Structures are given as C-alpha cells and as structure tokens.
C-alpha positions in Angstrom: 53.8 -58.2 27.3 53.6 -61.6 28.7 51.8 -63.9 26.5 49.2 -65.3 29.0 48.3 -61.5 29.8 47.9 -61.0 26.2 45.7 -63.8 25.7 43.4 -63.3 28.6 43.0 -59.8 27.4 42.1 -60.7 24.0 39.5 -63.0 25.1 38.2 -60.8 27.8 37.8 -58.3 25.3 36.0 -60.5 22.6 33.6 -61.9 25.3 32.7 -58.5 26.3 32.4 -57.1 23.0 28.4 -56.6 23.1 27.9 -55.7 26.7 30.9 -53.2 26.8 29.7 -51.7 23.4 26.2 -51.3 25.1 27.8 -49.8 28.1 29.7 -47.2 26.3 26.8 -46.3 24.2 24.9 -45.2 27.2 28.0 -43.3 28.7 28.5 -41.4 25.4 24.9 -40.3 25.0 24.8 -39.0 28.6 28.1 -37.1 28.0 27.6 -33.4 27.4 29.6 -30.5 26.8 29.5 -27.9 29.5 28.2 -27.9 33.0 25.6 -30.4 33.5 23.0 -28.1 35.4 22.8 -25.8 32.2 20.2 -28.3 31.1 17.8 -27.8 34.3 15.0 -25.8 34.4 15.0 -22.7 36.7 12.9 -24.1 39.5 15.2 -27.4 39.5 18.2 -25.4 39.5 17.2 -23.0 42.3 16.4 -26.2 44.4 20.1 -27.3 43.9 22.0 -24.1 45.0 19.4 -22.9 47.5 21.6 -23.7 50.6 24.7 -22.4 49.1 26.2 -18.9 50.2 27.7 -15.9 48.7 29.9 -16.3 45.6 29.4 -20.0 45.5 25.5 -19.4 44.9 26.3 -16.9 42.1 28.7 -19.2 40.3 26.3 -22.3 40.5 23.5 -20.0 39.1 25.9 -18.8 36.2 26.9 -22.3 35.4 30.1 -21.4 34.0 32.4 -23.5 36.0 32.4 -27.2 36.7 30.7 -28.5 40.1 31.8 -31.5 41.6 29.7 -33.9 43.7 31.4 -35.2 47.0 30.0 -38.7 48.0 31.0 -39.7 51.6 31.3 -42.7 53.6 32.2 -40.8 56.7 31.1 -42.0 60.1 32.9 -41.7 63.3 32.5 -45.0 64.6 34.6 -46.7 62.1 38.4 -45.7 62.2 39.0 -46.0 58.5 36.2 -43.5 57.7 36.4 -41.1 60.9 38.9 -38.9 59.1 36.6 -38.1 56.3 34.6 -35.9 58.8 37.1 -33.0 58.1 37.3 -33.7 54.2 34.4 -31.6 52.7 35.7 -28.1 53.6 39.1 -29.0 52.7 38.1 -30.6 49.4 35.6 -27.3 48.8 38.4 -25.0 49.3 40.8 -26.9 47.0 38.1 -27.3 44.3 37.5 -23.2 44.4 41.2 -22.7 44.2 41.3 -24.8 41.2 38.6 -23.1 39.5 35.6 -25.1 40.2 32.7 -25.7 42.9 31.9 -28.6 44.8 28.7 -29.9 47.0 28.4 -32.8 49.3 25.9 -34.6 47.2 25.2 -37.5 49.5 26.4 -40.2 52.2 26.6 -44.0 51.7 26.3 -46.3 54.7 29.7 -47.9 55.7 29.7 -51.0 57.9 32.6 -53.0 59.4 32.9 -56.6 59.0 35.3 -56.5 61.9 32.5 -55.4 64.0 29.9 -57.8 62.7 31.9 -60.9 62.6 29.9 -63.7 64.0 26.7 -61.6 64.4 23.6 -61.3 62.7 24.5 -58.0 61.0 27.3 -59.7 58.9 24.5 -61.2 56.9 24.0 -57.7 55.5 27.5 -57.0 54.6 27.6 -58.2 51.1 24.2 -56.7 50.3 25.6 -53.6 51.6 27.8 -53.1 48.5 24.9 -52.9 46.2 23.2 -50.7 48.6 26.0 -48.3 48.4 26.1 -48.4 44.7 22.4 -47.3 44.8 23.0 -44.7 47.3 25.9 -43.3 45.2 23.6 -43.3 42.1 21.2 -41.3 43.9 23.6 -38.8 45.3 24.6 -38.2 41.4 21.2 -38.4 40.1 20.5 -34.7 40.3 22.1 -33.4 37.0 24.0 -30.8 39.2 27.5 -32.4 38.8 30.2 -32.3 36.3 32.5 -34.7 38.0 32.7 -36.7 41.5 35.1 -36.9 44.4 34.3 -40.2 46.2 35.4 -40.7 49.8 35.5 -44.4 50.8 38.1 -47.0 52.1 36.7 -50.3 53.5 35.5 -53.6 52.5 32.1 -53.2 50.5 32.2 -49.3 50.4 35.0 -48.8 47.7 33.2 -51.5 45.4 29.9 -50.1 45.9 31.0 -46.5 45.3 32.9 -47.7 41.9 29.6 -49.6 40.8 27.4 -46.6 41.4 29.8 -44.2 39.8 30.0 -46.6 36.9 26.3 -46.0 36.3 27.5 -42.2 35.7 30.3 -43.4 33.7 30.5 -40.1 31.6 31.5 -38.2 34.8 35.3 -37.6 35.5 35.8 -39.4 38.9 38.4 -39.4 41.5 38.6 -41.5 44.7 40.1 -39.8 47.7 41.9 -42.2 50.3 42.2 -41.4 53.9 45.2 -43.6 54.7 46.0 -46.4 57.2 46.4 -45.9 61.1 49.9 -46.2 62.4 51.4 -49.7 63.3 50.2 -50.9 66.6 50.4 -54.5 68.2 52.1 -56.8 65.6 49.7 -58.8 63.7 51.5 -62.1 64.6 51.0 -61.3 68.4 47.5 -60.3 67.8 46.8 -63.7 66.1 48.5 -65.6 68.9 46.4 -63.9 71.6 43.3 -64.7 69.5 44.4 -68.4 69.1 44.9 -68.6 72.9 41.5 -67.2 73.7 40.0 -69.9 71.5 41.8 -72.4 73.4 40.6 -71.0 76.7 44.1 -70.2 77.8 43.5 -66.3 77.6 40.6 -64.5 79.2 38.3 -61.8 77.4 40.3 -59.0 79.1 43.7 -60.0 77.6 42.0 -60.4 74.2 40.4 -57.2 74.2 43.7 -55.7 75.4 45.3 -57.1 72.3 42.6 -56.3 69.9 42.5 -52.6 71.2 46.4 -52.4 70.8 46.3 -53.4 67.3 43.1 -51.4 66.2 44.2 -48.4 68.1 43.6 -45.2 66.2 42.0 -43.6 63.3 42.6 -44.9 59.7 42.4 -48.1 58.2 43.4 -51.4 59.9 46.8 -52.0 59.0 46.5 -55.8 58.0 46.2 -56.6 54.3 42.4 -57.4 54.0 39.8 -56.1 51.9 40.0 -52.6 52.9 43.7 -52.1 52.0 43.3 -54.5 48.9 40.8 -51.8 47.9 43.4 -49.0 48.3 45.8 -50.7 46.1 43.4 -51.7 43.4 42.1 -48.2 43.1 45.6 -46.9 42.7 46.6 -49.3 40.1 43.2 -48.8 38.2 44.3 -44.9 37.9 41.8 -43.8 40.4 43.8 -42.6 43.2 46.8 -40.3 42.9 50.2 -42.2 42.7 51.5 -43.4 45.9 48.7 -42.1 47.8 46.9 -44.9 49.1 49.1 -45.7 52.2 49.9 -42.2 53.5 48.8 -41.9 57.2 46.2 -39.8 58.1 46.7 -36.3 59.8 50.0 -35.6 58.1 51.1 -32.8 56.0 51.6 -35.2 53.0 48.2 -36.7 53.5 46.5 -33.2 53.6 48.4 -32.2 50.4 47.3 -35.3 48.4 43.8 -34.7 49.5 43.9 -31.2 48.0 45.6 -32.3 44.9 43.0 -35.1 44.2 40.4 -32.2 44.1 42.4 -30.1 41.9 42.9 -32.9 39.4 39.0 -33.8 39.7 38.4 -30.1 38.7 40.9 -30.2 35.7 39.4 -33.3 34.3 35.8 -31.9 34.8 37.0 -28.6 32.8 38.3 -30.7 29.9 35.0 -32.2 29.0 35.6 -34.1 25.6 39.6 -34.5 26.1 39.2 -36.3 29.6 37.2 -39.1 29.5 34.7 -40.2 32.4 35.4 -43.0 34.7 33.4 -45.3 32.4 35.9 -45.0 29.7 38.9 -45.1 32.1 37.8 -48.5 33.6 38.2 -50.8 30.6 39.5 -54.3 30.2 43.1 -53.4 30.7 42.2 -51.5 33.7 40.4 -54.5 35.2 43.0 -57.0 34.4 45.8 -54.7 35.9 43.7 -54.7 39.0 43.5 -58.6 39.0 47.3 -58.8 38.4 47.9 -56.5 41.4 45.5 -58.5 43.6 47.4 -61.7 42.7 50.9 -60.3 42.9 50.1 -59.0 46.6 48.3 -61.9 47.9 45.2 -59.5 48.3 41.8 -60.2 49.6 39.7 -63.1 48.3 36.6 -60.9 48.5 37.9 -59.2 45.3 37.2 -62.5 43.5 33.4 -61.2 44.0 34.0 -57.5 43.9 36.3 -57.2 40.7 33.9 -59.3 38.7 31.0 -57.1 40.0 32.8 -54.0 39.2 33.7 -55.3 35.6 30.1 -56.2 34.9 29.1 -52.8 35.8 31.3 -51.4 33.0 30.0 -54.1 30.7 33.0 -56.3 31.1 32.6 -60.1 31.5 35.4 -61.0 34.0 35.4 -64.5 35.1 37.2 -66.6 37.8 38.9 -68.6 34.9 40.6 -65.4 33.9 41.9 -65.0 37.5 43.0 -68.6 37.5 45.0 -68.3 34.2 46.6 -65.1 35.5 47.5 -66.6 38.8 49.4 -69.4 37.2 51.9 -66.6 35.9 51.7 -63.7 38.2 54.2 -64.0 40.8 53.6 -63.3 44.5 55.9 -60.3 45.2 54.6 -59.1 48.7 54.3 -60.6 52.2 51.8 -58.5 54.2 49.8 -59.9 57.1 48.1 -62.3 57.0 50.6 -63.7 54.4 53.6 -62.4 56.3 54.5 -60.5 59.5 54.5 -56.9 58.0 51.7 -54.6 58.0 50.6 -51.9 55.1 52.8 -49.4 56.8 55.9 -51.7 56.4 54.8 -52.7 52.8 54.6 -48.9 51.9 58.1 -48.2 53.4 59.7 -51.2 51.4 58.7 -49.5 48.2 54.9 -50.0 48.2 52.6 -49.7 45.4 55.0 -47.9 43.3 57.6 -50.6 43.5 55.0 -53.3 42.8 53.8 -51.6 39.7 57.4 -51.1 38.3 58.4 -54.7 38.8 55.1 -55.9 37.1 55.3 -53.8 34.3 59.1 -54.6 33.8 57.9 -58.4 33.8 55.2 -57.5 31.1 52.3 -58.4 33.5 50.6 -55.1 33.5 49.1 -52.9 30.8 51.1 -49.6 30.8 49.1 -48.1 27.9 45.9 -47.2 30.1 44.1 -44.0 31.0 44.3 -42.9 34.5 43.1 -39.7 36.5 46.4 -38.0 35.6 45.7 -38.8 31.9 49.0 -40.6 31.4 50.0 -44.3 31.2 50.5 -46.5 34.4 54.4 -46.0 34.3 53.7 -42.6 36.2 52.4 -44.8 39.3 55.8 -46.0 39.8 56.4 -42.6 41.4 56.0 -41.4 44.9 54.6 -38.1 46.5 56.8 -36.0 48.6 56.7 -32.4 50.1 59.5 -30.1 49.0 59.5 -26.8 50.9 55.7 -27.5 51.5 54.8 -28.0 47.8 53.6 -31.5 46.6 55.5 -33.2 44.1 56.5 -36.6 42.8 59.8 -38.3 42.2 60.9 -41.6 40.9 59.9 -44.4 43.3 62.5 -46.9 44.4 64.0 -49.4 41.8 65.0 -51.8 44.4 62.9 -53.1 47.4 64.0 -51.7 50.8 63.1 -54.8 52.6 63.1 -58.1 50.7 61.3 -59.9 53.5 58.3 -57.7 52.6 58.7 -56.8 49.0 60.5 -58.5 46.2 61.2 -58.1 42.4 59.1 -60.2 39.9 62.5 -61.9 39.1 62.9 -63.1 42.7 59.4 -63.6 44.2 58.2 -65.3 47.2 56.2 -67.6 45.0 56.3 -68.1 41.1 52.4 -68.0 41.1 49.7 -65.6 42.7 48.1 -65.7 45.9 44.7 -66.7 45.0 43.7 -69.9 43.1 40.5 -71.2 41.7 39.6 -75.0 42.5 36.8 -76.8 40.7 35.5 -80.6 40.9 32.4 -82.3 41.6 31.7 -80.1 44.6 31.6 -76.9 42.6 34.1 -74.1 42.0 35.3 -72.2 44.7 38.6 -69.8 45.6 41.5 -70.6 47.7 44.0 -68.0 49.2 47.1 -69.7 49.1 49.6 -66.9 49.8 49.0 -67.4 53.6 48.8 -71.2 53.5 52.2 -72.9 54.0 52.9 -75.5 51.2 52.7 -78.6 53.3 49.1 -77.7 54.1 47.9 -76.9 50.8 46.7 -80.4 49.9 44.2 -82.1 52.5 42.3 -85.3 52.1 40.1 -86.1 55.1 36.5 -87.0 56.0 33.7 -84.3 55.9 32.2 -82.9 59.1 29.0 -81.0 57.9 27.5 -77.9 59.5 24.8 -75.8 58.4 25.7 -72.9 60.6 29.2 -71.7 61.7 27.9 -71.6 65.6 27.5 -75.5 65.4 31.2 -75.8 64.3 32.3 -73.7 67.2 30.3 -75.6 69.6 31.7 -78.9 68.2 35.1 -77.3 68.7 34.4 -76.2 72.3 33.0 -79.7 73.3 36.1 -81.4 72.0 34.4 -83.6 69.3 36.8 -82.3 66.7 39.9 -83.2 68.7 42.6 -85.6 67.4 41.0 -86.3 64.0 41.6 -85.1 60.5 38.6 -83.2 59.0 37.3 -81.0 56.2 34.7 -78.7 57.7 31.9 -78.3 55.3 30.3 -75.1 56.4 27.2 -74.6 54.0 24.0 -72.6 53.3 26.3 -69.4 53.8 26.1 -68.4 50.1 24.5 -65.0 48.7 21.0 -66.5 48.2 20.9 -68.3 51.6 21.9 -65.7 54.1 23.8 -63.0 52.3 27.2 -64.8 52.4 28.6 -63.7 55.7 32.3 -63.9 56.4 33.2 -66.8 58.5 36.4 -65.3 59.8 35.4 -66.2 63.3 36.3 -69.8 62.5 40.0 -69.1 61.8 41.5 -69.2 65.4 39.5 -72.5 66.2 40.9 -74.2 62.8 44.3 -72.9 63.4 44.3 -74.5 67.0 43.2 -77.8 65.4 46.0 -77.5 62.6 48.6 -76.6 65.1 48.0 -79.8 67.0 48.9 -81.7 64.0 45.5 -82.5 62.6 44.9 -82.3 58.8 42.4 -79.5 58.6 40.6 -77.5 55.9 37.2 -75.6 55.2 35.0 -75.8 52.3 32.1 -73.3 52.3 29.8 -71.4 50.1 30.3 -68.5 52.6 33.1 -66.0 52.8 36.4 -66.0 54.8 37.2 -62.5 54.3 40.2 -60.7 53.2 42.2 -62.0 56.3 41.8 -65.6 55.3 44.5 -67.4 57.3 46.8 -70.1 57.5 44.3 -72.9 57.3 43.4 -74.1 53.5 39.9 -72.8 52.8 37.8 -73.3 49.4 35.2 -70.6 49.8 32.8 -68.9 47.7 31.8 -72.4 46.4 29.2 -72.2 43.6 26.6 -73.4 43.0 25.6 -72.7 46.6 23.9 -75.3 48.9 20.7 -73.2 49.0 20.2 -73.5 45.3 20.6 -77.1 45.3 24.6 -77.1 44.9 26.5 -80.3 45.4 27.5 -79.1 49.0 23.7 -79.7 50.1 24.2 -83.6 49.5 27.5 -84.0 51.4 27.3 -85.9 54.4 29.5 -86.7 57.5 32.3 -88.9 56.4 32.4 -88.3 52.8 36.2 -88.2 51.7 37.0 -84.8 50.4 40.3 -83.7 49.0 41.2 -79.9 48.7 44.1 -79.6 46.3 45.1 -76.1 46.1 48.1 -76.8 44.1 46.3 -78.8 41.6 43.2 -76.7 41.8 40.8 -79.4 42.4 38.0 -80.0 44.9 36.8 -83.5 45.0 34.7 -85.9 47.1 35.0 -89.7 47.0 31.2 -90.2 46.9 28.6 -90.3 44.3 26.3 -87.1 45.1 24.2 -87.5 42.1 21.5 -89.9 43.6 21.4 -88.3 46.9 18.8 -85.9 48.3 19.9 -82.6 49.8 20.0 -82.2 53.6 19.7 -79.2 55.6 18.2 -75.9 54.6 18.9 -72.1 54.5 17.5 -70.0 57.2 13.9 -69.1 56.7 10.8 -67.5 58.4 11.6 -66.0 61.7 15.3 -67.0 61.3 15.3 -64.0 58.8 13.9 -61.5 61.3 15.9 -58.9 63.4 18.8 -56.7 62.9 17.3 -55.2 59.7 17.5 -58.6 57.9 13.9 -58.8 57.1 14.3 -55.9 55.0 16.6 -57.8 52.4 14.2 -60.4 51.3 14.2 -59.1 47.6 18.1 -59.3 47.6 18.1 -62.8 48.7 15.4 -63.6 46.1 17.4 -61.8 43.1 21.2 -62.1 44.1 23.4 -63.7 41.5 26.0 -66.4 42.1 29.4 -65.9 43.7 31.4 -66.3 40.3 29.1 -63.5 38.7 30.1 -61.1 41.4 27.1 -61.9 44.0 25.3 -58.8 42.8 21.6 -58.1 42.5 22.3 -55.9 39.5 21.9 -57.4 35.9 24.8 -57.1 33.2 23.8 -54.2 30.9 22.3 -55.9 27.8 22.7 -54.4 24.3 20.0 -52.0 23.3 18.8 -50.6 20.0 20.2 -47.2 19.0 17.0 -44.7 18.6 17.7 -42.4 15.8 15.9 -39.6 17.8 18.5 -39.7 20.5 21.4 -37.6 19.6 24.2 -36.0 21.9 23.3 -32.8 23.7 25.6 -30.0 23.6 24.6 -27.4 26.3 26.0 -23.9 26.1 28.9 -23.2 28.4 
C-alpha cells in the first residue's frame, strides 16, 4: 500500500473513532435475524400487503421470504432517469425468481442541474440532496423490508439515496444503474458552439441544435460530470455490480445486469448476519477508495461536498485535507470531457472502471480488502460482464488500455497528481478542478472584479467592460447559507471567451461550478462563505488576487481584517418564487461546504442503555 494512503487511512480512522462507533452501535442495534415485518402487529402488516396480489400477498403474510424495498428516482422528463420506468416489474420478477419479494417503497425527487442552470430553480439543487435522503428514509421507515434496491443516477440523487440508506445501515442495499445514452455530438463541438453563442457569433437556433444533438436520447449525459462520477464511485465502493455503470440502456447486457443486481440483493438479504448491511460496507477504506477514484479520473468537484456528507452519514469524518493529501500522490489516469475529448462511452470501451481499479490497486493506491455487494474484495471489480449464450458472466478485464489517449496506467499517467486540488489562504479554503485546466493557466494573478450575482457578471461581459483586461472574477454570496450554493456553470463560456482572447482570467467563488468545470481556473466552494462573514465579503474591485492551483494557495494583496463587509445575500422577496420560500429552514441550518454543506448533524456518541438488546424475531 502507498504510504500516503496508509497514513490518511490511519488518521481518518482515528479521527472518526467515536462517531463511527456511535453509528455502528445504532446499526447493530437495528439489525435483526429474520424478516423485519415479523415484528409488526397484524393491523400494521395488513396495511403493508393490502395492495399485493395472489402468492405475493400470501408470502408477505407468512413472513418467510425477504422483502426488498425499491426506491426509485424515476421520472420521464430527465433522460438519465426515464429508463427506470420499466425497472420495477423487471426487478420484482428477478427478485421472485431468486426467492424473495419486492415492493416499490417510495419515490424521490430528481432534478436536473442542466435544466436549471442560471435559473432560480438551481438554488434548490444542492438542498434537494438532503430532501432525497429524507424521502429515502421515509420510504424505508415502514419496517416491511429486509434489503433495498436503489434506483438513481444523477447529481444529487445518488448521494441523497446513499445518505438516506445509511440511516438504515443494517439493510443490505444495492444500487441499480441505468447507463449512459449513446454518444452524440462530440463534446468539443458542443463547447465550441456554446462559446460562439456567448460571443454573439451563433444564434439560439444553432445553439439548440447542437445541444439537442449532444443530449439526444434516454440515458445519462455522456460527459464526465457529477452524474457519471456518481456511477464510477458507486462501483468502486462496491454498491454496483462490476462493470455495470456504463452499459447503455435498452441493451440485453443492461437488462441482464439489472436482473442480477436484484438477485444479489435477495441473496444478501437472506444471509442476515453473514452479509453486513450498507452501514458496515461503507467504512473508512471504502470512502477513501472513492476519493482515490475521483482524483484519478478527474471527477466532479461536487463530490468534494458529497463524499464528505456521505462519509459523515456513516460516522466518518472525511476532510478536504484528506483529499488534498491523496491528490498529491494519486495520478490522473483518465481523460474524459471536460478533461479531454472522449465521453464515458469511449472511457468504457478503453477499459473503463475495471482497468482503472486494476491499475490503482497494482499501484497500492486503493484498498483491496473491502466488503462489496458481492462479498469479495475490490479485485473482483477488475472484471467485466459479458453475455455468453444469453447468460451473464464475468471475465477478466483488460490488463492494458485500449486507448492511451483516454485511459492510461498509473505508471504512465496524464499527470502525476490528481484532478482536484485544495487551495487555501487569507480568502479561505476552496477546491480547484485542475484536470481540465492547461498548466499555463493554473497560476493567475490579477485584479478582482467583484459581483454579488452571476447575472451581473454576464451583463458586464455583454457590455464589454471585461474586455482586454486581466481579472479574477469574485462571484460571492453564492454559498449554501446564502442561496443554496447554485452551480455557476453558465459563466463558463464567457470566461472561456476572455481566456481565449489572451486575457489572464480566473474565478473565485463560494458557489459551485458543477462537475463539468471547464478550462478556466476556478477556486470554488470557498469557505467560510461571504454570507457568514467570510473574507470574500471584504474583497473590493482592484484587490490583487493570486490563485495558484499548483502550489495550492489563494491569496490577496490587501489587508481585509479592518474592512467592513460589502454586499449581502438575497433576502426577503428575493427568496420567494420557484418554491424557494419553502427552504428557509435549510438556509438557516445548512453546514459549511467543507463539512458537506448538509443540514444533517454528525451522529454523536450516545450512551448504551442496558435495557436495549438485540432482537431476534422468528424466521
């Protein structure tokens, strides 16, 4: 094992000892032997199977077979989640064939950052993660279930489902992916048209045609943003079947993998004591494997929030410093748009997750001795699924990359360090996605241009007042407590235009730039945020700021200590409309970005009451 991984693992385990023990105590207290519904009263149980029919109703009443909860993010507006409309009957059939039962326990909301970019609805996006976690908990709260099948793909949905499932950590839980859409318009061409539109050199009709050719069918968008980072992380954490994340929808292999996921969930639910629930599976080693995979693949910066929040839901106190230490030694082995021209289908064809896991394990940069949904170590995740005479099986994955422009071994990487850096200094602590930024653009020193709203920046760009000057755009009052920490991805084309004109350009913000952070250096998630009195609230136009992504520093050549804050977060009527008024409690209670920007507190140690003993219900 690499000594840095060993050291980070040791310190994370020591730091988390009390909170992890408290979490596991609750998980083990909740664990029971035999079907959970065996403890329900007759009236309770009758409500639980009233809508079932035939043999399923009789089996639910008898309580001899495990019953799985299906929690789905299906809607038919979003391409990534539209395939899930067909999943419940397929999963139920596969579960029955494997000796279990299944019910759709509930649905969770699934919103799309791509649709809400630059709109008021984006201010609900990050909060939706915690709403999804609560909705998942409600779906699982009926004590009818012995395991769970979770259906989700995109940005906040998968982290929310996982956080919710961890509150039922005693349940064996399997995530069921839906796969990416087939490749459409190349991402580089899409970005070119976007930039032309930003410059006024392409019209709305041309832009819409390019976007529709890129996002063209059901399945996940094919660029490597948060949605596809979710899929990779669920696989390396052992919550997907090996090689299943990037198999396209509507294919025989996709259907076979969906059915097998259901069968595995039944087997784990039948094993009770022998197959630990998701709370035991997601431990310190699994969390750090996810961190390493994120860095090595140049994954979404949103996961510097989500992984911290997920870990804390399991009592594990992951920090940005952990990520920074790993990033210094984890090589960048993948080039997927926006870090390169390839999309996730090309990545999958080049060797995909199986090759990535293999090369990182061989380099001593991932923990092999982890529990997965298959019960085996992580080496099993170097294999790839295939159909042989219509039957699903696995074979050894490629030992060499099929395309070195997309995927490389850890011994010959694209970069010796990871795709995400932590920067710190008198302006606070933030995150930079370096994998998409050319080396010559990673250090910028320029005067600040301060904006309290992204639309003001776009107006300044449109009227030409940003032309011909070097600048660091400070977009503040965009943090979780200010306005829900919206993505500011709509700024990327304008910033790209300025950079391409030869200007030195960077952005510093307490907001997000999404998993598709582009070629302009961006220090994002800066904390403490401006709305809570952070240093960004004291920056003024003309202050000389240096963003050095190589050195990991974020500095300003001004004494901010004696200045009063300027500007303010939205308030009053600015927070009404598009449902935003319903989230006042979230804005008041949300934690800082480096603690996951969550409304949920870390589980505190609790006394063990002698009267609480493990319950063993009759099988």
